[in-house]
PASEBA-1860 file (N, C-alpha, C; in nm, 3 decimals):
! residues 80
1> XXXXXXXX> 6.984/-5.381/24.326/6.928/-5.368/24.194/6.779/-5.341/24.204 ~ 6.730/-5.269/24.109/6.588/-5.238/24.106/6.509/-5.356/24.049 ~ 6.381/-5.353/24.068/6.294/-5.459/24.016/6.294/-5.459/23.864 ~ 6.306/-5.340/23.804/6.308/-5.331/23.659/6.432/-5.399/23.601 ~ 6.546/-5.375/23.661/6.670/-5.436/23.612/6.670/-5.586/23.635 ~ 6.619/-5.629/23.749/6.610/-5.773/23.778/6.518/-5.842/23.678 ~ 6.406/-5.778/23.645/6.316/-5.833/23.545/6.379/-5.840/23.408 ~ 6.458/-5.739/23.373/6.526/-5.739/23.243/6.627/-5.852/23.235
9> XXXXXXXX> 6.698/-5.876/23.343/6.796/-5.985/23.344/6.727/-6.120/23.331 ~ 6.616/-6.139/23.402/6.540/-6.264/23.390/6.485/-6.282/23.249 ~ 6.442/-6.174/23.187/6.393/-6.180/23.050/6.505/-6.219/22.954 ~ 6.622/-6.164/22.975/6.738/-6.198/22.891/6.770/-6.346/22.902 ~ 6.769/-6.398/23.023/6.801/-6.538/23.044/6.694/-6.627/22.982 ~ 6.569/-6.593/22.996/6.464/-6.677/22.941/6.463/-6.673/22.788 ~ 6.483/-6.557/22.729/6.485/-6.549/22.583/6.604/-6.625/22.526 ~ 6.717/-6.612/22.591/6.836/-6.683/22.544/6.831/-6.832/22.570
17> XXXXXXXX> 6.775/-6.870/22.680/6.767/-7.012/22.716/6.837/-7.037/22.848 ~ 6.762/-7.079/22.946/6.816/-7.098/23.080/6.896/-7.227/23.092 ~ 6.881/-7.318/23.001/6.950/-7.447/23.008/7.093/-7.444/22.960 ~ 7.134/-7.336/22.897/7.269/-7.325/22.843/7.335/-7.197/22.895 ~ 7.465/-7.204/22.919/7.536/-7.085/22.966/7.534/-6.977/22.859 ~ 7.553/-7.015/22.736/7.557/-6.917/22.627/7.420/-6.855/22.603 ~ 7.315/-6.918/22.656/7.180/-6.865/22.639/7.162/-6.729/22.702 ~ 7.219/-6.709/22.820/7.208/-6.579/22.885/7.278/-6.472/22.803
25> XXXXXXXX> 7.391/-6.508/22.744/7.465/-6.414/22.661/7.386/-6.382/22.534 ~ 7.328/-6.485/22.473/7.248/-6.463/22.352/7.126/-6.376/22.382 ~ 7.062/-6.398/22.494/6.947/-6.317/22.532/6.986/-6.173/22.558 ~ 7.100/-6.152/22.624/7.147/-6.015/22.651/7.179/-5.943/22.521 ~ 7.242/-6.012/22.428/7.275/-5.951/22.298/7.146/-5.919/22.222 ~ 7.051/-6.011/22.224/6.926/-5.988/22.150/6.848/-5.869/22.207 ~ 6.837/-5.861/22.337/6.760/-5.751/22.397/6.833/-5.618/22.382 ~ 6.965/-5.619/22.398/7.042/-5.496/22.381/7.033/-5.447/22.236
33> XXXXXXXX> 7.044/-5.539/22.142/7.032/-5.501/22.000/6.892/-5.448/21.970 ~ 6.791/-5.514/22.026/6.654/-5.470/22.004/6.632/-5.330/22.060 ~ 6.683/-5.306/22.178/6.666/-5.174/22.240/6.742/-5.067/22.162 ~ 6.864/-5.097/22.123/6.946/-4.997/22.054/6.893/-4.966/21.914 ~ 6.848/-5.067/21.843/6.805/-5.044/21.705/6.663/-4.990/21.696 ~ 6.572/-5.039/21.777/6.433/-4.997/21.765/6.401/-4.868/21.839 ~ 6.476/-4.836/21.943/6.444/-4.715/22.019/6.470/-4.589/21.937 ~ 6.551/-4.598/21.833/6.571/-4.484/21.744/6.449/-4.457/21.656
41> XXXXXXXX> 6.375/-4.563/21.623/6.262/-4.552/21.531/6.128/-4.532/21.600 ~ 6.111/-4.597/21.715/5.981/-4.592/21.781/5.999/-4.597/21.933 ~ 5.905/-4.538/22.001/5.910/-4.544/22.147/5.839/-4.669/22.198 ~ 5.782/-4.748/22.111/5.709/-4.869/22.149/5.796/-4.993/22.132 ~ 5.926/-4.981/22.154/6.013/-5.098/22.137/5.984/-5.205/22.241 ~ 5.925/-5.166/22.354/5.889/-5.266/22.455/5.778/-5.357/22.406 ~ 5.693/-5.306/22.317/5.591/-5.391/22.256/5.657/-5.502/22.175 ~ 5.758/-5.468/22.099/5.829/-5.568/22.019/5.906/-5.666/22.107
49> XXXXXXXX> 5.956/-5.619/22.218/6.021/-5.709/22.314/5.920/-5.808/22.370 ~ 5.801/-5.761/22.401/5.696/-5.850/22.450/5.653/-5.952/22.345 ~ 5.646/-5.909/22.220/5.612/-6.003/22.113/5.721/-6.107/22.093 ~ 5.848/-6.064/22.105/5.958/-6.160/22.097/5.950/-6.261/22.210 ~ 5.922/-6.213/22.330/5.910/-6.302/22.445/5.798/-6.403/22.425 ~ 5.682/-6.356/22.378/5.570/-6.446/22.354/5.603/-6.549/22.246 ~ 5.673/-6.504/22.142/5.713/-6.597/22.036/5.809/-6.704/22.086 ~ 5.903/-6.664/22.170/5.997/-6.761/22.225/5.923/-6.861/22.314
57> XXXXXXXX> 5.830/-6.813/22.396/5.755/-6.903/22.484/5.674/-7.003/22.403 ~ 5.614/-6.959/22.294/5.528/-7.047/22.215/5.606/-7.139/22.121 ~ 5.709/-7.086/22.057/5.777/-7.161/21.951/5.901/-7.235/22.002 ~ 5.978/-7.172/22.087/6.104/-7.230/22.132/6.117/-7.219/22.283 ~ 6.052/-7.308/22.358/6.058/-7.297/22.503/6.198/-7.312/22.562 ~ 6.290/-7.370/22.489/6.428/-7.384/22.536/6.510/-7.258/22.508 ~ 6.451/-7.158/22.445/6.519/-7.033/22.416/6.599/-7.039/22.288 ~ 6.668/-6.930/22.260/6.748/-6.923/22.138/6.862/-7.024/22.138
65> XXXXXXXX> 6.923/-7.046/22.253/7.033/-7.142/22.261/6.984/-7.284/22.237 ~ 6.863/-7.315/22.279/6.805/-7.446/22.252/6.781/-7.469/22.104 ~ 6.737/-7.365/22.036/6.716/-7.375/21.891/6.849/-7.396/21.819 ~ 6.950/-7.320/21.858/7.082/-7.334/21.797/7.139/-7.471/21.826 ~ 7.126/-7.520/21.948/7.178/-7.653/21.983/7.110/-7.763/21.905 ~ 6.980/-7.754/21.885/6.907/-7.855/21.808/6.950/-7.854/21.663 ~ 6.968/-7.735/21.605/7.009/-7.728/21.466/7.155/-7.767/21.450 ~ 7.237/-7.738/21.548/7.378/-7.777/21.543/7.393/-7.928/21.545
73> XXXXXXXX> 7.312/-7.994/21.627/7.315/-8.139/21.633/7.272/-8.199/21.499 ~ 7.170/-8.143/21.438/7.124/-8.192/21.307/7.226/-8.161/21.199 ~ 7.295/-8.049/21.210/7.398/-8.012/21.113/7.515/-8.108/21.121 ~ 7.554/-8.143/21.243/7.666/-8.238/21.261/7.632/-8.375/21.208 ~ 7.505/-8.414/21.217/7.462/-8.544/21.165/7.433/-8.539/21.016 ~ 7.452/-8.422/20.956/7.426/-8.399/20.813/7.282/-8.431/20.776 ~ 7.190/-8.396/20.868/7.049/-8.420/20.844/6.977/-8.298/20.791 ~ 7.046/-8.185/20.781/6.978/-8.065/20.731/6.967/-8.070/20.583
END
């Protein structure tokens, strides 16, 4: 594998959440959707990917799966 593909896979795992198995799947879906939908409109879709990555690092360090797991736990406890 090339360094670019390896970096993309690591980015998918980090965005989705490395602590959960479903996190890698969520990250892959998010990046694939971002690439497919934004590349039709602009060639700067990598900028938006970088902004998403920075937002995940700052707001949700556990990734998207961590956010879903936290809200799911609160939903089950009827605390929402």
